[in-house]
N, C-alpha and C positions, 0 to 999 in steps of 0.2 A: 365615528368620522371622523378622518384628519380632512385638513382643511385641500388637499387636493383630491379625495374621495367624494365630497362635497360641491366643488367642481364637475366633476365629473358629473355626479349625476346632477348638477345642475343643467350643462349642456344637453346631457340625455333626454331630459323632459322638454326641453325647449327643445330640439329638432324633433323628438315623436318618432313618428313611425316602428318598423319590425324592431328595431334593435330594442325600444323601452315596451313594446309589449310585450316580449322576450322576459326581459328583467321583471316587468311584474308578473308574469306569469308563476317566473322562479321562483315569487315570496308567496304564490297562493298556499291554502294551509293542506299539506297532505289527506288522502282520503281515509286511511287506515288508525285508529286509536293506535292500537297492537302492535304497531311495524316501528323499530325502531331508526334513528336516522342515521348513527354510528355503529361501527362495529360495535366498540364499549358500550353501547345502552344495551347489548343485548345480555349481560351478563346482571343486569339489575332486573330483568323480565321475570316472570315465575318458570320454573323449570320445564314444565310444559310447552311452552312458548319459546324458550331458550334453547330446548333442543329441535324445535322445527326451523328456529331461522338457523342452528350449525348446519343441518341435515341440508339445506337450501343452500350454504355456502361450498359445502361439499359438494352438492351437485352441480354446481357452476363450474369448481373446480375439476369436476372428473369431467366435464362437457368440452372445458377447454384442451384437457389433457388430451381425448379422444380426437379433438379437430387438431390437433397437431400446434395450436396457436403460438405455444413459445418455445424455448429451448431455453436452460439453466445455462450463463455463462460467464464469464469476466467483462466489467464494463473496459474497452477499449480507452487510450489514453484520449484524453482533449472531450470526450466524448461525457452528456450525461443523461443520465437517467430518468426519465420522467415520472413522478409520485400516481397511486392510483386510490381509490376509495372503492369498500363496497355500498351500492344503493339499494335498499330494501324497497320492493311493493306486495301486497296481497291483491292477488287475482279476485274477480270478482267471483269465480266457484271459491274462495276462499283455498287459494294453495299457497303457498309462500315461495316466491321468488327472490333470489340477492341476486343482484348483477354485480360484476368485477371491472367499473369502471375508470377507465385511461383519464388521469386530470388532462386535457389533452389542450388548456390553454399554455401552458407550457412550453408545447413544441414549435420549433422556429420557422418558419416558411423560408422555404425555398433547401432547407436541408431535412424535415421530417414531412413536410407535405410540399405541394405544392395547391393542386385544387381540391376543392372542398363543397361545392354546391352540390344539393342531392333532392328533387322534387319529391313534395308527399301530398294525398288529398287534401283539397280544402274542405273547410267545414261548409260550406257553402255548396259545394259540391255534393256532396253527404246528404245533406238536407235533400235536394234537389231530387239524386237518386232516389231517398226514402218517398220521395212525395210521388215520385212514376210508378217504383216499387206498389203503393199503397192506389191509384188511381186503375193499373192496369191488375191489381191481385197477382204481384211475382211473387214468386222463391224466393226466400233468403236464406243463405247459410254463410258460414262463420268459419274461418281459422287464425293457429297465427304458427309462424314460424319458430322452430327452437334457436337461441341463439342464431340469430341473422345473419347478426356483424362479424360474424366465426368465420366464412365461407372463401372471403376472399383473401389472399398471396396479397403480401406488400411487395409494394416495389421498390420502396424505400426501408434504409435501415433503423429500427427504430428499438430503443433499449427502457427495460420497465421494471420497478423497486416492487421486488415481493412482497406478496398481499399482504393487508394486515391480520394477524390470528393464524397464520398460514407459512412462516416462513418455514425453509426447511430445515430440520436441527442440524449445527455444525457448518452449517455453508448459509448463515444472514447474510451474511455480505455480498454473495454473491446475485446477480443482475437477472432479469427476465429478457432475451432477447425473441420480439416479437418477428413471427413468420407469416401469421395474419394476423390482418384487422379484429379490433376490439371497440367495445364500446368503447366511446367518450374521446378516442380520437377524431382530431380534425378531419380526416378521410374515409372513417367509418361511414358511414352513411352513404359516401359515393363509391363506396367498392362494393359494399350491399347492393346498390342499385342497379351496377352495370352485371352483377350475377342476376338479380333480377328479371332486368331486362330480356336476359337471354335464355333465361328460362322459360317467361313469359309467352315468346315471343314460339317456341320449342313445342308447346302444349295449341298452338293456335291462335293467339292472341294479342293484338297490335295495342299501341300507347296512342290514346287521344292526342292529338294534335293540339286541345286547347287545354289539357287538362294533365298532364303526365301521371298524377295518380289514379287515372282510371282508364282500367284496359277492355277493350269490346270483339269477342268471339263471335264471329257471321258462321251459322250452322249450314250445311249444304241445302236444307231443310225448309229456311230463310228465318227458323228462331236466332232469338239475340240472344247471347250471356255477358253482362254485363259485371266487370271486377272493381271493385275501388279497394286503394291500400295506402296503409300510413304507415311506411317503416316495414312492421312485420305483424300487421293486421291488418288479413282483407273477408270481405266482406263479397260474394258470389252472390250474382242474380238474375233473375229471367223467372220467364213463362213456365220454363220446361224446367222441371224438377229433375228429371233423368242427366237432362245436359247437366246441370250445376254439380251431381254427384259422380257424375263422369268427370268433368274440366277439374274437380277437388282430388279426386282420387290420382290422377293424372299427376299433378299438382305434389300430393303426398307422397308418388313416386320418385319425386326429384328430389326434395326436400324434408327434413326432418320437420313435423308439424305436431300441432295439439290439436285434436281438430273439435270443434267448437258447436259441431250441429248445427242446429237454428241459429241467427244471429239476436243474441239477446243485448249484446253492448257493443258499443264500437267510441273506440275514440272517449270512454269515461260515462256516454251517453247512454242511458237502460231504453231500448226496444220493445216496445208490449204490441203485439195486436191485436186488435179488438174489429172482427169482422172484416171489413173494406180499412177501417183504420188503421195507423200507425203512428202512436204514441210516443212521445222524448220527452224522457224526464231526467233531473242530475238530480233527485229527490236525497239520494244515502250522500251525495257532496252538500247538499246545502244544508240537512242535518247537520252536518260537522262544523258547515262553518257557523251555524247559530248557534251550537252549543260552544263551540272554539271562544266567542267574542261575548257570551252571553246574552243571548238575543231571541233564546228559546221560548218566553215569556211575553217579547216584546208588544206592543200595540200594532195590529197593524193598518196601515194607510193604502189608500189607493194609487197615493202618484212616488214614483221614487224619492224628487226634489218639491219640497215645500213650493208652493205656487209661488210664483216672480219671485223667486230664489236668487240670488246672485254670490257666490263666492268673493271672498278678497282677501288678495293674497296676503300673506303673513309676512311680517319685516322685522320679526323678533328673530331670536337664534332657534337654529334648528332644537330642536326635544330630540333627543336618539332614541330612545322609548316610541316616544307617540308615532316620529317617523316611523320604527320599523312595523310595530301594528298597524299603521294609514296604509301601510303600501303590502303587507299581506292581504289585509282587509279589499283595497283596489284589486290585488293580484286574483281573488279570489273572486269576484263578482265577475272579472272579466271573464275567467275563465267557463264564469257560469253566462258571461252574456252568448259567448262563442258558441258554447254548442247549444243552447236551449232556449235562453234569453234575453232579441234582443229587444225587449220590451222597455231594458235599464241603462240599454245604450249610451244615451244623452248625460244622463247620471253619474254611469260611470267612467267616460271621460272626461267628460268636464271635472269631475273632481280627479282625476287622476292627473290632473295637470298643476296641481299642488302637492306631490307627493315629496316631492324635493324639502318644503319647508311646511309642511301641514301645521295648519292652527287648532287648538280645541275645540271650537265652532265644525269646521270644516271633519273632524272626526266622528262628533257628537251624528 
């Protein structure tokens, strides 16, 4: 890391807040071990996996063409095309998913975008709703919207390079003129939110005033159905199972969705029902993190930090390798802390304060 980058990181750590949390979460260990990080990584995978990921990329491009997201064009003089990259994920049911994501950080404010804020449901609200569902024994079902960000027309004129591995032969020099929002654009989440708000109101839901990621519908017989939404992931819950299925069907009639039936996973959290209890865990992710950092056979302790341990700031020069590993560990633990392990909050937040220049002692 160069000097300016270290200065920026020091300031980010010192200021804390949402930007710092987002930075650390971005360093967290990815869940699946068999998914590529970059498009070029696909070539190194076994033939069967390689075919699955290539098919996922092709399906993504077909979805983009179907929604008429972009048109092939020449770059106008004085304009600059933003870059893009492939992002790969493995769904909870084993499906391979590839997303073509714009590198929105290269967009210019005032030219490529104006407003960008888009609300989502908070982890705390998800926990609270699941507690209510357990106490009241509500019926819960889920779905996710396919290619959610592609439905909104753009007000701005934005140009993007052709995707890696799928440039049109003989026209590699041309660019894509974006007609609709695409993942990664600064304004994409806000564009989808506006479309979502309209469609939810159309099927009888009203947005909660205290939490914009929660929608409520009151039936004429007094039954209530609650929807919690995080971008394109949905959870519908009510004491009336028929009402849940009815509203899900109405929503699927508007958007192309993947019906998950019973909600078994939300925001990476596994949801299991046992009688009147709802049990949450992130075991699959935690196992991956322990394996990544050679902690599978580590000795179990009762406290996240040693008794009366007070970390001391490291004054020597930063070790780039140690710094990268440290941030990956903190980011991974932060993800767990927000999801299902509030008991490690103090230890994670305390040690995250040394992410800019960790010592070997703090790493251990």
